[in-house]
NUDREN-866775 format. One record per residue: residue in one letter; x, y, z of N, C-alpha, C in turn. Coordinates in steps of 0.001 Angstrom, whole numbers, padded with zeros to 6 digits, always signed. Example, Ala and Ser with C-alpha at 12.3 -4.5 7.8 and 13.67 -1.06 7.14 Angstrom:
2
A+013190-005690+007800+012300-004500+007800+013200-003300+007800S+012850-002250+007080+013670-001060+007140+012900+000030+007870
END
This chain:
307
M+000860-001251+000048-000024-000088+000047+000819+001267+000031H+000283+002276-000381+000894+003752-000389+000125+004701+000272E+000919+005784+000670+000259+006986+001284+000621+008187+000354I-000407+009021+000042+000064+010302-000653-000311+011388+000391V+000870+012117+000674+000693+013324+001598+000918+014622+001048F-000119+015476+001310+000105+016958+000883-000450+017785+001988E-000130+019190+001778-000580+020122+002801-001200+021274+002093T-002350+021911+002577-003071+022875+001923-003534+023809+002924S-003806+025185+002515-004425+026232+003442-005936+026290+003015L-006406+025475+002087-007717+025444+001786-008712+025131+003091S-009835+025677+003170-010616+025473+004274-011701+024442+004103D-011968+023980+002846-013096+023019+002549-012507+021544+002718T-011991+021181+003872-011395+019843+003960-012300+018744+003901D-013633+018972+004506-014539+017772+004334-014837+017485+002909A-014943+018513+001953-015409+018228+000656-014223+017653-000005I-012933+018065+000358-011717+017503-000275-011599+015947+000038S-011951+015636+001301-011887+014320+001758-012916+013609+001127D-014125+014013+000905-015143+013217+000180-014776+013019-001320S-014057+013875-001836-013700+013649-003295-012604+012578-003306L-011823+012500-002321-010741+011573-002375-011192+010254-002060I-012120+010061-001221-012754+008854-000954-013705+008313-002087A-014394+009207-002854-015127+008972-004035-014270+008438-005229L-012949+008960-005146-011986+008520-006186-011371+006999-005799G-011628+006563-004659-011054+005267-004407-010150+005025-003204A-009805+006342-002449-008821+006193-001366-009527+005213-000212L-008600+004496+000357-009121+003611+001444-009425+004479+002695S-008668+005454+002906-008923+006411+004075-008267+007715+003664V-008761+008731+004499-008228+010174+004298-008077+010588+005843A-007022+010981+006198-006791+011547+007580-006289+013056+007298V-006929+013861+008128-006695+015436+008026-006188+015795+009341E-005159+016452+009387-004431+016754+010691-003764+018165+010606D-003598+018691+011654-002803+020070+011762-001341+019898+011220A-001032+020631+010159+000391+020433+009744+001329+020936+010795L+000913+021726+011759+001831+022182+012820+001770+021466+014138A+000996+020321+014150+000857+019532+015326+002230+019193+015883S+002222+019495+017356+003240+019210+018175+004454+020301+017999R+004079+021411+017326+005095+022460+017093+004354+023767+017504D+005268+024809+017459+004774+026168+017723+003771+026609+016646G+002524+027041+016951+001516+027397+016016+000493+026437+015792E+000597+025207+016658-000463+024245+016602-001785+024875+017104T-002832+024513+016330-004206+025112+016651-005127+024130+016923P-005465+023957+018280-006509+022954+018672-007977+023308+018071I-008687+022292+017682-009984+022457+017134-010833+021507+017924F-011860+021786+018579-012883+021121+019433-014170+021259+018906G-014967+020201+019049-016349+020168+018562-017095+018899+019069E-018431+018882+018860-019144+017742+019246-020337+017553+018224P-020981+016452+018108-022116+016252+017082-023092+017359+017348G-023550+017942+016385-024634+018989+016352-024199+020309+016595M-023004+020489+017006-022303+021825+017247-021125+022278+016382P-021252+023229+015543-020204+023486+014645-018943+023941+015440T-017752+023590+014905-016478+024105+015553-016382+025543+015266A-015532+026047+016212-015363+027538+016286-014656+027874+014936V-013751+027100+014445-013119+027261+013046-013328+026005+012244Q-013308+025984+010933-013585+024751+010180-012456+024053+009778A-011181+024745+009817-010007+024026+009351-008842+024699+010051W-007596+024001+010094-006389+024585+010583-005839+025552+009536P-005005+026481+009961-004359+027337+008914-003717+026571+007895T-003111+025478+008055-002453+024505+007025-002775+023106+007514S-003511+022454+006659-003964+021095+006950-003030+020179+006207R-002711+019080+006823-001988+017949+006286-003022+016834+005816F-003066+016424+004751-003933+015184+004275-002841+013993+004148V-003288+012915+004695-002652+011657+004457-003799+010766+003876I-003432+010289+002559-004321+009468+001905-003839+008001+001714L-004554+007110+002054-004163+005650+002008-004804+005113+000774I-003958+004514-000131-004475+003720-001303-003997+002440-001348D-004767+001516-002068-004463+000186-002022-003351-000171-002878I-002833-001469-002783-001537-001842-003412-001701-001876-004938D-002907-002027-005490-003119-002164-006888-003275-000799-007625T-003215+000219-006858-003517+001677-007428-002058+002276-007523A-001934+002959-008720-000591+003600-008927-000735+004951-008300P+000016+005440-007238-000111+006623-006613-000025+007896-007524A+000951+007973-008458+000989+009120-009234-000217+009078-010099A-000662+008022-010682-002056+008124-011512-003343+008401-010617F-003309+008081-009369-004269+008588-008501-004260+009981-008408W-003114+010488-008111-002908+012022-007798-003302+012809-009120A-002922+012365-010141-003267+012943-011461-004714+012981-011762E-005540+012002-011389-006802+011852-011712-007515+012774-010735F-007008+012895-009427-007568+013950-008487-007399+015227-008930C-006217+015587-009438-006022+016985-009872-006832+017389-011120K-007124+016285-011943-008144+016459-013067-009526+017002-012582Q-009940+016501-011491-011271+016737-010945-011294+018021-009964D-010076+018521-009489-009923+019720-008836-008558+020417-009154D-008687+021348-009998-007455+021945-010563-006807+022784-009568R-007241+022981-008373-006629+023809-007388-005259+022984-006866F-005224+021720-007251-004117+021051-006731-003003+020691-007728F-003108+021285-009025-002054+020799-009983-000600+021115-009627Q-000507+022250-009011+000944+022838-008708+001308+022511-007398L+000544+021725-006587+000711+021534-005186+001708+020361-005002P+002861+020603-004091+003735+019559-003947+002981+018491-003129Y+003515+017177-003307+002933+016052-002591+004095+014953-002571E+003877+014149-001557+004845+013085-001172+004165+011758-001324I+004815+010659-002006+004303+009381-001956+005211+008494-001057R+004554+007805-000057+005170+006979+000921+004718+005426+000801A+005656+004623+000851+005348+003145+000712+005033+002713+002114I+004047+001904+002235+003599+001414+003645+003962-000007+003759K+004962-000343+004663+005525-001724+004713+004329-002625+005307D+004372-003838+004892+003294-004818+005634+003932-005138+006982Q+003003-005053+007886+003359-005372+009219+002269-005888+010040D+002409-006366+011298+001484-007013+012223+000548-005869+012544W-000546-005608+011993-001385-004555+012279-002087-004694+013546V-002298-005960+014083-002883-006150+015393-002018-005527+016435A-000743-005934+016387+000177-005503+017355+000470-003981+017265E+000401-003448+015998+000611-002001+015783-000658-001223+016416T-001783-001794+016218-002860-001164+016808-002870-001320+018310Q-002483-002401+018983-002212-002509+020421-001349-001445+020999R-000253-001138+020267+000741-000215+020791+000132+001254+020888Q-000877+001501+020290-001553+002715+020192-002275+003035+021592F-002644+001961+022325-003356+002154+023584-002450+001892+024769S-001978+002887+025214-001150+002900+026470-001826+002889+027692P-001270+002402+028772-001916+002478+030109-001892+003979+030659F-002626+004259+031734-002534+005591+032201-002749+005361+033691V-002104+006286+034440-001959+006201+035842-002644+007508+036440F-003359+007389+037503-004120+008553+038059-003803+008607+039646R-003083+009728+039990-002566+010054+041294-001877+009009+042037D-001054+008230+041184-000182+007015+041754-001011+006064+042535Q-002370+005904+042318-003135+004935+042978-003920+004094+042101L-004248+004730+040804-005035+003737+039827-004420+003693+038558W-004294+002489+038156-003600+002112+036877-004841+001612+035896V-004876+002028+034677-005952+001658+033752-005152+001252+032469G-005498+000009+031891-004851-000380+030730-005399-001476+030102P-005168-001853+028809-005619-003060+028250-004848-004484+028793H-005379-005368+028393-004901-006680+028966-003330-006984+028479W-003002-006432+027279-001693-006701+026808-000662-005990+027435H-000958-005076+028308-000018-004274+029171+000020-004822+030503T+001231-004800+031136+001396-005191+032477+001708-004037+033404P+000962-003839+034450+001063-002794+035451+002345-003010+036279P+002891-001999+036713+004030-002127+037547+003635-002875+038807A+004780-003584+039228+004595-004536+040383+003999-003794+041672A+004245-002538+041868+003742-001867+043093+002183-001626+042905F+001674-001505+041616+000291-001464+041517-000382-002789+041726E+000174-003934+041374-000263-005242+041477-000484-005448+043051R+000540-004908+043814+000511-005305+045162-000315-004216+046140H-000174-002925+045837-000860-002028+046731-001761-000966+046004G-001803-000893+044688-002452-000012+043929-003857-000608+043430I-004540+000025+042580-005813-000294+041959-005468-000578+040508V-005793-001754+039974-005680-002004+038474-007039-002265+037894I-007223-001624+036861-008405-001789+035989-008052-002145+034611R-008356-003255+034211-008002-003901+032782-009169-003594+031972L-009021-002999+030860-010111-002577+029927-009396-002466+028578D-010110-003307+027755-009644-003261+026299-010585-002366+025521P-010082-001714+024568-010845-000912+023601-011868-001705+022957G-013082-001082+022798-014277-001886+022221-015380-000889+021633M-016416-001356+021396-017560-000584+020797-018010+000478+021688A-017886+000343+023000-018455+001306+023986-017410+002334+024434F-017788+003619+024600-016765+004738+024942-016230+004557+026289G-014877+004763+026463-014139+004756+027717-012968+003887+027804T-011725+004383+027418-010677+003652+027666-009560+004438+028637A-009917+005522+029044-009019+006499+029698-008345+007186+028842S-008358+007112+027479-007477+007860+026545-008146+009236+026371H-009444+009525+026616-010119+010819+026179-009819+011641+027457A-009692+012947+027174-009511+013883+028182-010577+013985+029325T-011944+013751+028842-012970+013891+029738-012988+012630+030604T-012709+011376+030112-012569+010295+031085-011464+010481+032029Q-010423+011077+031607-009205+011278+032500-009578+012361+033622L-010437+013208+033367-010774+014280+034352-011738+013725+035305C-012703+012969+034857-013607+012183+035756-012889+011317+036696L-011982+010597+036253-011098+009496+036957-010219+010241+038089E-009698+011340+037670-009007+012114+038687-009775+012669+039667Q-011073+013170+039402-011890+013552+040431-012350+012463+041424L-012528+011309+040815-013032+010155+041607-011882+009626+042488T-010679+009747+041833-009445+009171+042782-009260+010195+043976Q-009591+011416+043799-009342+012661+044616-010377+012422+045790H-011585+012074+045480-012802+012183+046408-013386+010882+046926L-012954+009759+046213-013448+008410+046730-012308+007609+047272T-012378+007260+048403-011193+006298+049035-011866+005164+049794P-011239+004093+050069-011828+003047+050796-012151+003550+052296T-011798+004732+052789-012311+005062+054012-013743+005546+054019L-014415+005461+052882-015864+005836+052757-016666+004667+052335P-016825+003598+053238-017300+002364+052821-018874+002424+052420N-019484+003467+052984-021059+003551+052724-021396+004384+051542L-020301+004844+050673-020617+005709+049608-021369+005014+048476H-022458+005679+048007-023359+005103+046798-023232+006030+045592V-022784+005394+044589-022254+006117+043391-023155+005901+042155L-023607+006858+041392-024346+006718+040052-023505+007174+038849D-023349+006371+038002-022537+006689+036669-023743+006829+035606V-023822+007848+035002-024906+008227+033998-024262+008108+032686G-024613+007282+031659-024056+007292+030442-022561+006519+030543C-022706+005204+031020-021497+004467+031583-020565+004035+030496G-021081+003848+029229-020150+003543+028220-019584+002052+028392S-018212+002078+028572-017562+000904+028852-017673+000379+030456G-018075+001383+031175-018071+001059+032579-016861+001583+033364I-016025+002190+032755-014629+002571+033418-014964+003417+034642L-015836+004367+034477-016048+005185+035900-016656+004360+036839A-017634+003613+036547-018387+002851+037625-017400+001692+038265I-016585+001239+037407-015659+000160+037798-014544+000809+038813A-014166+002044+038338-013104+002683+039256-013790+003182+040606A-015063+003581+040612-015634+003893+041898-015753+002717+042850A-016211+001609+042157-016163+000433+042963-014773-000078+043534K-013899+000087+042673-012397-000265+043157-011880+000586+044194L-012367+001919+044176-011910+002837+044982-012567+002894+046362G-013581+002088+046490-014302+001879+047826-015672+002038+047952A-016372+002584+046865-017756+002818+047004-018410+001459+047373S-019383+001526+048202-020105+000209+048617-021083-000072+047789R-021734+000600+046863-022665+000295+045898-022418+001270+044731V-022528+000733+043478-022388+001582+042310-023461+001102+041417H-024186+002042+040807-025246+001778+039868-024761+002494+038562A-024942+001770+037357-024575+002490+036146-025740+002386+035119I-026100+003473+034418-026963+003423+033421-026530+004056+032154D-027248+003565+031002-026955+004017+029724-028154+003880+028760I-028226+004674+027731-029400+004434+026774-029046+003348+025722D-027625+002915+025657-027257+002078+024605-027115+000668+025169P-028030-000342+024717-027795-001743+025208-026424-002225+025185I-025616-001919+023999-024255-002505+024028-023430-001872+025133A-023609-000656+025503-022938-000150+026727-023161-000846+028104V-024510-001155+028168-025002-001922+029406-024276-003367+029438Q-024399-004000+028223-023727-005305+028362-022128-005236+028400T-021509-004202+027852-020162-004041+028033-019685-003688+029351T-020511-002804+030133-020315-002462+031492-020369-003682+032353E-021347-004562+032147-021581-005762+033073-020323-006666+032853Q-019819-006816+031549-018756-007762+031210-017541-007263+031721N-017210-005889+031626-016079-005361+032264-015944-005409+033786A-017152-005126+034369-017207-005260+035961-016830-006446+036364T-017341-007611+035693-017098-008967+036133-015589-009327+035794A-015072-008825+034703-013614-009099+034363-012744-008430+035429N-013184-007405+035979-012352-006716+037033-012763-006996+038425G-013576-008079+038644-013982-008499+040004-014775-007600+040854V-015426-006788+040293-016229-005899+041143-017811-006026+040684T-018644-005591+041735-020107-005646+041528-020617-004267+041159V-021143-004110+039950-021906-002815+039511-023292-003280+039039S-024202-002777+039445-025632-002916+039005-025816-002000+037834V-026237-002565+036727-026288-001980+035485-027676-001996+034791A-028171-000839+034201-029500-001001+033751-029649+000060+032532L-030601-000156+031687-030855+000780+030671-031564+002025+031229A-031131+003138+030903-031677+004452+031467-033168+004524+031154D-033871+004765+032200-035335+005104+032145-035804+006159+033077E-036982+006375+033205-037433+007389+034068-037811+006960+035478S-037551+005694+035729-038026+005078+037052-036966+005154+038282L-035865+005751+037981-034771+005829+038987-035244+006839+040013S-035255+006455+041279-035838+007351+042349-034805+007543+043353E-033713+006714+043603-032833+006745+044616-031878+007939+044574S-031388+008425+045704-030425+009411+045588-029024+008857+045938F-028145+009432+045468-026650+008878+045557-025705+009987+046174D-024672+009392+046859-023629+010418+047284-022824+011065+046281V-022624+010320+045091-021922+010883+044042-022452+010571+042701V-022758+011521+041936-023291+011312+040557-022423+011814+039569V-021911+010944+038739-020931+011363+037620-021682+011076+036281A-021503+012112+035307-022065+011839+033956-021097+012470+033026N-020386+011617+032298-019484+011921+031411-020102+011715+029930I-020953+012752+029591-021592+012494+028135-021388+013748+027233L-022352+014381+026747-022059+015518+026087-022996+016669+026510S-022687+017961+026080-023430+019150+026770-024887+019140+026581Q-025363+018864+025327-026845+018877+025128-027570+017918+026083P-027143+016608+026114-027857+015676+026970-027705+016152+028467L-026565+016700+028861-026423+017087+030157-027305+018212+030513K-027647+019110+029562-028738+020249+029907-030026+019523+030031V-030374+018690+029137-031655+017971+029330-031875+017180+030589L-030771+016695+031004-030841+015687+032316-030632+016575+033537A-030492+017895+033462-030102+018763+034641-031114+018476+035811P-032520+018360+035606-033315+018152+036737-033104+016773+037334M-032855+015691+036569-032737+014420+036996-031519+014166+037772L-030413+014640+037148-029110+014474+037771-029025+015232+039108S-029550+016353+039184-029438+017063+040259-030439+016475+041523A-031604+015945+041122-032517+015391+041966-031871+013963+042549R-031054+013255+041766-030517+012032+042191-029255+012259+042968T-028765+013453+043205-027689+013633+044036-028138+014120+045467R-027783+013397+046371-028308+013753+047794-027749+015095+048331P-028316+015715+049207-027862+016968+049830-026569+016696+050408G-025685+017616+050079-024224+017506+050599-023330+016528+049663G-023949+015876+048689-023354+014972+047717-022529+015603+046696R-021827+014806+045751-020984+015500+044836-021677+015063+043428L-021698+016217+042555-022254+016066+041144-021053+016375+040329L-020545+015414+039438-019444+015600+038522-019982+015511+037057L-019635+016442+036265-020116+016461+034854-018986+016674+033891S-018844+015919+032945-017872+016138+031887-018479+015826+030468G-017519+015935+029398-017966+015709+028073-018306+017192+027629I-017736+018143+028327-018109+019682+028243-016770+020268+027541L-017187+021171+026389-016001+022029+025957-015917+023212+026869D-014661+023633+026838-014494+024832+027772-015406+025992+027503R-015771+026193+026263-016696+027261+025908-018151+027084+026213Q-018313+025747+026587-019826+025418+027042-019978+025403+028555A-018872+025679+029352-018974+025484+030800-020044+026460+031341Q-020013+027735+031027-020852+028589+031623-022359+028329+031338E-022755+027780+030128-024173+027573+029948-024520+026277+030578I-023618+025473+030970-024055+024169+031760-024242+024648+033158C-023427+025377+033622-023529+025792+035057-024756+026580+035193E-025161+027410+034221-026442+028187+034369-027789+027067+034183A-027528+026124+033285-028654+025327+033229-029048+024338+034458Y-028029+024184+035243-028184+023493+036585-028527+024280+037758Q-028244+025558+037558-028382+026338+038870-029857+026340+039419P-030993+026368+038757-032187+026346+039312-032551+024926+040014F-031698+023912+039881-032056+022577+040396-031046+022118+041597I-030140+022998+041940-029041+022499+042872-028863+023279+044027G-029925+023787+044434-029933+024625+045836-029452+023632+046884H-029571+022368+046838-029096+021488+047968-027579+021088+047658L-027062+021594+046688-025712+021204+046419-024661+022371+046340G-025295+023582+046362-024364+024703+046090-024212+024971+044604R-023167+025848+044333-022931+026280+043108-022038+025225+042238L-022266+025183+040947-021208+024444+040074-020150+025421+039609A-019067+024711+039443-017893+025509+038845-016919+024468+038193V-016069+025037+037327-015136+024292+036662-013946+023689+037600L-013914+022429+037779-012966+021800+038646-011603+021644+038099D-011542+021321+036805-010235+020915+036198-010638+021096+034538Q-009493+021163+033893-009700+021129+032406-008405+020538+031674R-008747+020125+030539-007638+019484+029789-007997+019395+028259D-007014+019807+027362-007218+019736+026005-008415+020324+025510G-008918+021468+026113-010123+022054+025675-011360+021518+026180W-011399+020497+027203-012506+019991+027910-012286+020330+029271V-013555+020309+029891-013564+020658+031319-014435+019498+032062C-014075+019437+033463-015026+018832+034354-015592+019750+035258I-016939+019730+035436-017738+020581+036325-018267+019998+037400G-018373+020682+038656-018884+020031+039827-019118+020969+040802N-019786+020423+042006-019809+021335+043140-018723+020967+044194A-018592+021903+044989-017482+021792+045978-017902+020753+046904P-016875+019865+047357-017022+018942+048424-017664+019643+049767S-018563+018941+050435-018994+019408+051745-018084+019212+052804S-017996+020073+053740-017083+020045+054852-017400+018823+055753P-016348+018144+056114-016523+016981+057165-017261+017304+058307
END
C-alpha cells in the first residue's frame, strides 16, 4: 500500500476528503500541519455543534490507497477533478506490511491517576507496585466509549481518585452514560459500597456488565429510564453538553444533599451555559464550577461538603 501526503491552506477539508474517498482512497486523515510544534491550533467540537473554526491554517492530508493503485496516477486523476491541486507539492510513501494487530495495540497505552489507579488493556502489565498496593483496571478498547484515553474520562477519573477512598465504605455512586463502565468500575475499586450504572445504549450496558465482572467488582447496570428514584452520594455523568442540559433536573435530584455532582464531556466554551442550566435545580448542592480542564475539555462539579 501507499500513502499520498500533501498540505493545503484550503478550508473545505470535508469536501476534499469526500472527493478523495469517491476516487477510491481507502482512508483520508486530516491533521494540523503544525501539530506538536509552535503554531499548533486545537479544534474542538461535538455532534450537532459547529466548531469555532472549520480548518487549521495549514492542513495535512494523508491518503491511503491500495496496493493495486498507482499513486501518481491517482494523484493525476484527483487533480483533473480539482485543478486547485495541479501545482501543489505532494509526497508518496510506501507502507510496509506489518502486524497490524500489534501495531494497533501499541496505540493504547496505560494511564496512571494520582499514583493509585492504573488503567490499561490486557496486553500491558502494570508495575509490580500497583499489583501489590494500587488499584488496577483492565479495559480493552471496544464498541462502548471509555478507555481512559480521552481527556473527559481522565478528568472524571482524577476527580474520583481525589474524592473516593476506601475510608468511605458507605458511599453510593451513580454513573450516567456508563459506556465501557470505566468510571463505575473505578468507583467500585476505590471503595464505594454500591455502584449503579445506566446508559441508553444496550451495548454499553452489556459491555459494562462484562468489564465489571472481568475486573472483579459488582456494579448494578441498567438501561436508562424514568423510574430511577434513589439518591446517591456521588453522581458522575461524562456525556455531551446537550444531554447534560436535558438531564439537569434528574441528575440534580439524584444527588443527595451534601453529595457530589461531577459532569464532563463539556467543551471549555460550554462551561458557563452548563452551570447556568443546573443552577435552578441544585440549591441543595451549592454552585457548580469548573473543577479541572484538559485539552479544551472541562469537568464541572460542586465543591465537596465540609466533614
